[in-house]
C-alpha positions as CSV (number, residue, x, y, z in Angstrom):
1,X,4.9,-5.5,-8.0
2,X,1.6,-6.2,-9.9
3,X,0.8,-9.0,-7.6
4,X,1.5,-6.8,-4.5
5,X,-0.9,-4.2,-5.8
6,X,-3.6,-6.8,-6.5
7,X,-3.3,-8.2,-2.9
8,X,-3.4,-4.7,-1.4
9,X,-6.6,-3.9,-3.3
10,X,-8.1,-7.2,-2.1
11,X,-7.3,-6.3,1.5
12,X,-8.6,-2.7,1.1
13,X,-12.0,-3.7,-0.4
14,X,-12.4,-6.5,2.1
15,X,-11.7,-4.2,5.0
16,X,-14.0,-1.5,3.7
17,X,-16.8,-4.1,3.3
18,X,-17.2,-3.8,-0.4
19,X,-18.6,-6.8,-2.2
20,X,-16.5,-8.8,-4.6
21,X,-18.3,-9.6,-7.8
22,X,-15.5,-11.4,-9.6
23,X,-11.8,-12.0,-8.9
24,X,-9.1,-13.2,-11.4
25,X,-5.4,-13.1,-11.1
26,X,-5.3,-9.8,-13.0
27,X,-8.5,-8.1,-12.1
28,X,-11.0,-7.3,-9.3
29,X,-14.6,-6.5,-9.8
30,X,-16.3,-5.0,-6.8
31,X,-19.6,-3.4,-5.7
32,X,-18.7,-0.3,-3.7
33,X,-20.3,0.7,-0.5
34,X,-21.9,4.2,-0.5
35,X,-19.0,5.6,1.6
36,X,-16.3,4.2,-0.8
37,X,-18.2,5.3,-3.8
38,X,-18.3,8.9,-2.4
39,X,-14.6,8.8,-1.8
40,X,-13.3,7.3,-5.0
41,X,-15.8,7.9,-7.8
42,X,-16.2,11.7,-7.8
43,X,-20.0,11.9,-8.0
44,X,-20.8,14.6,-5.5
45,X,-23.8,15.9,-7.5
46,X,-25.3,12.4,-7.7
47,X,-25.0,11.8,-4.0
48,X,-26.2,15.3,-3.1
49,X,-29.3,14.9,-5.3
50,X,-30.1,11.4,-3.9
51,X,-29.8,12.7,-0.3
52,X,-31.9,15.8,-1.0
53,X,-34.7,14.0,-2.8
54,X,-34.7,10.8,-0.8
55,X,-34.0,8.8,-3.9
56,X,-32.5,5.3,-3.3
57,X,-28.8,5.8,-4.3
58,X,-27.0,3.0,-6.1
59,X,-23.2,2.7,-5.5
60,X,-21.2,1.8,-8.6
61,X,-19.7,-1.5,-9.5
62,X,-16.1,-1.2,-10.8
63,X,-13.5,-3.4,-12.3
64,X,-9.8,-2.7,-11.6
65,X,-7.2,-4.3,-13.9
66,X,-3.9,-5.0,-12.1
67,X,-2.3,-7.2,-14.8
68,X,-3.3,-6.9,-18.4
69,X,-1.5,-10.2,-19.3
70,X,-3.8,-12.3,-17.0
71,X,-7.2,-11.2,-18.1
72,X,-9.5,-11.9,-21.1
73,X,-8.9,-9.6,-24.0
74,X,-12.5,-8.3,-23.9
75,X,-12.5,-7.4,-20.2
76,X,-13.1,-3.7,-19.7
77,X,-12.0,-1.9,-16.6
78,X,-9.7,0.7,-15.1
79,X,-6.0,-0.1,-15.3
80,X,-4.3,0.5,-11.9
81,X,-0.6,0.5,-11.1
82,X,2.0,2.4,-9.1
83,X,1.9,6.1,-10.2
84,X,-1.8,6.1,-11.2
85,X,-3.9,8.8,-9.4
86,X,-6.5,6.1,-8.6
87,X,-4.0,4.1,-6.6
88,X,-2.8,7.1,-4.7
89,X,-6.4,8.0,-4.0
90,X,-7.0,4.4,-2.6
91,X,-3.8,4.7,-0.5
92,X,-5.2,7.9,1.1
93,X,-8.5,6.2,1.7
94,X,-6.9,3.2,3.2
95,X,-5.2,5.5,5.7
96,X,-8.6,6.7,6.8
97,X,-10.6,3.5,6.8
98,X,-8.1,0.6,7.3
99,X,-5.3,2.2,9.3
100,X,-5.7,-0.6,11.9
101,X,-7.7,-3.8,11.5
102,X,-8.3,-6.8,13.7
103,X,-9.2,-10.1,12.0
104,X,-9.5,-13.8,12.9
105,X,-9.0,-16.9,10.8
106,X,-12.1,-19.0,10.5
107,X,-11.9,-22.8,10.0
108,X,-14.6,-25.5,10.2
109,X,-13.7,-27.3,13.4
110,X,-15.8,-29.0,16.1
111,X,-13.5,-28.3,19.0
112,X,-11.8,-25.3,20.6
113,X,-8.8,-24.0,18.6
114,X,-6.2,-21.4,19.6
115,X,-5.6,-18.4,17.4
116,X,-2.0,-17.0,17.4
117,X,-1.5,-13.2,17.0
118,X,0.4,-11.8,14.1
119,X,1.2,-8.1,13.5
120,X,0.6,-7.0,9.9
121,X,2.0,-3.8,8.4
122,X,1.7,-2.8,4.7
123,X,4.4,-0.3,3.7
124,X,5.1,1.8,0.6
125,X,8.8,2.5,0.0
126,X,9.5,5.4,-2.4
127,X,13.0,5.7,-4.0
128,X,13.3,9.3,-5.0
129,X,15.9,11.2,-6.9
130,X,15.4,12.8,-10.4
131,X,13.1,9.8,-10.9
132,X,10.8,8.1,-8.5
133,X,9.9,4.4,-7.9
134,X,7.4,3.0,-5.4
135,X,7.6,-0.6,-4.1
136,X,4.9,-2.1,-1.8
137,X,5.9,-4.4,1.1
138,X,3.7,-6.5,3.3
139,X,5.3,-7.9,6.5
140,X,4.0,-10.1,9.3
141,X,5.4,-10.6,12.8
142,X,4.4,-13.5,15.0
143,X,3.7,-11.8,18.3
144,X,4.5,-15.0,20.2
145,X,7.8,-16.2,18.8
146,X,9.0,-13.2,16.8
147,X,9.0,-14.9,13.4
148,X,8.9,-12.5,10.4
149,X,6.9,-13.4,7.3
150,X,7.5,-11.4,4.1
151,X,4.7,-11.0,1.5
152,X,2.3,-11.5,4.4
153,X,-0.7,-10.4,2.4
154,X,-0.1,-13.3,0.1
155,X,-0.5,-15.6,3.1
156,X,-3.6,-13.9,4.4
157,X,-5.4,-13.9,1.1
158,X,-5.3,-17.7,1.1
159,X,-7.2,-17.8,4.4
160,X,-10.8,-17.0,5.4
161,X,-10.7,-14.0,7.7
162,X,-13.6,-12.6,9.7
163,X,-14.0,-9.6,12.0
164,X,-15.4,-11.5,15.0
165,X,-13.8,-14.4,16.9
166,X,-15.3,-17.6,15.3
167,X,-17.0,-20.2,17.4
168,X,-14.8,-22.8,19.0
169,X,-11.8,-20.4,18.8
170,X,-9.9,-18.5,21.5
171,X,-7.0,-16.0,21.2
172,X,-3.5,-16.4,22.6
173,X,-2.3,-13.3,24.4
174,X,0.7,-11.6,22.6
175,X,4.1,-11.8,24.3
176,X,5.4,-9.0,22.1
177,X,3.4,-5.8,22.2
178,X,2.3,-4.4,18.9
179,X,4.2,-1.1,19.4
180,X,7.4,-3.1,19.9
181,X,6.5,-5.3,17.0
182,X,6.3,-2.3,14.7
183,X,9.8,-1.3,15.7
184,X,11.0,-4.8,15.0
185,X,9.5,-4.8,11.5
186,X,10.9,-1.3,10.9
187,X,14.4,-2.5,11.8
188,X,13.9,-5.6,9.6
189,X,12.8,-3.5,6.6
190,X,15.7,-1.1,7.1
191,X,18.2,-3.9,7.1
192,X,16.7,-5.3,3.9
193,X,16.9,-1.9,2.2
194,X,20.5,-1.5,3.3
195,X,21.4,-4.8,1.5
196,X,19.9,-3.6,-1.8
197,X,22.0,-2.4,-4.8
198,X,21.6,1.4,-4.7
199,X,23.1,2.0,-8.1
200,X,20.2,4.3,-8.8
201,X,21.5,6.7,-6.1
202,X,25.0,6.6,-7.5
203,X,23.7,7.3,-11.0
204,X,21.6,10.3,-9.7
205,X,24.7,11.6,-7.9
206,X,26.7,11.4,-11.1
207,X,24.0,13.2,-13.1
208,X,23.9,15.9,-10.4
209,X,27.6,16.5,-10.7
210,X,27.4,16.7,-14.5
211,X,24.6,19.2,-14.4
212,X,26.3,21.2,-11.7
213,X,29.4,21.5,-13.9
214,X,27.3,22.5,-16.9
215,X,25.7,25.2,-14.7
216,X,29.1,26.4,-13.5
217,X,30.2,26.7,-17.2
218,X,27.4,29.2,-17.9
219,X,28.7,31.6,-15.2
220,X,32.4,30.9,-15.2
221,X,33.4,34.4,-16.5
222,X,31.2,36.4,-14.2
223,X,30.4,37.0,-10.6
224,X,27.8,34.5,-9.6
225,X,24.3,36.2,-9.5
226,X,21.5,35.2,-7.2
227,X,19.9,33.1,-10.0
228,X,23.0,30.8,-10.0
229,X,22.6,29.9,-6.4
230,X,18.8,29.3,-6.8
231,X,19.5,27.0,-9.8
232,X,22.3,25.2,-7.8
233,X,19.9,24.6,-4.9
234,X,17.2,23.4,-7.2
235,X,19.6,20.9,-8.8
236,X,20.7,19.6,-5.4
237,X,17.1,19.1,-4.4
238,X,16.2,17.4,-7.7
239,X,19.0,14.9,-7.7
240,X,19.5,14.3,-4.0
241,X,18.6,10.6,-3.5
242,X,16.4,9.5,-0.6
243,X,14.2,6.6,0.5
244,X,10.8,7.5,2.0
245,X,9.1,4.7,4.0
246,X,5.4,5.2,4.7
247,X,3.2,2.7,6.7
248,X,-0.1,2.6,4.8
249,X,-2.0,0.4,7.3
250,X,-1.7,-2.6,9.6
251,X,-3.4,-4.7,12.2
252,X,-3.4,-7.7,14.4
253,X,-4.4,-10.9,12.7
254,X,-5.2,-14.1,14.7
255,X,-4.3,-17.2,12.8
256,X,-4.3,-21.0,13.5
257,X,-0.8,-22.2,14.1
């Protein structure tokens, strides 16, 4: 999970054109753009003053720590993981800035090379009952042959990607339309989720039944008042298990075969 967050942050800061100052397996140091600084760093008075006075504003440089076990002991930065407000803030920003991207793989070649289209979607899956757990999925679909690649961001981060078609490259027209590709990936993810062990849902159901019996015992010798039904409904809502799937962003990525 830590690695998935790390790869997502790399993709986010790359897509929003922030500058990487240093990257390790467990941390990312980036120089923010003015737009991203305004969204993430909560400095409205600074930016208002700079814009009013004509002062040259300086976006912040920040370090995000995604895995404490893989960084030097003296490295200072902001720890980021599922559940932290900062990551939720970045998810929201990603929806606005990187909802859909189009990138091309760049290689040093002296002759024309075809680039094959892949559909990328990054998805947050939330398992919700009386507790909540978020898991991040990155899926790729080859829009020519239908091949599905899990942990696709891991693949992409080993490649050099640019926003314009490189010299000596040309794109292959997709045989599968992106809209149809999204449905394929949704079906694939649904089938993967159905195969999982959902003991967490069974446990939530059991705890719901136990708390419902306890509630009933408080009112067993009297006619049920309105408060009983309100508490009963609240318990049902609290313990009812569900899985929420949210597509964070996606795009078409053209890669060498």
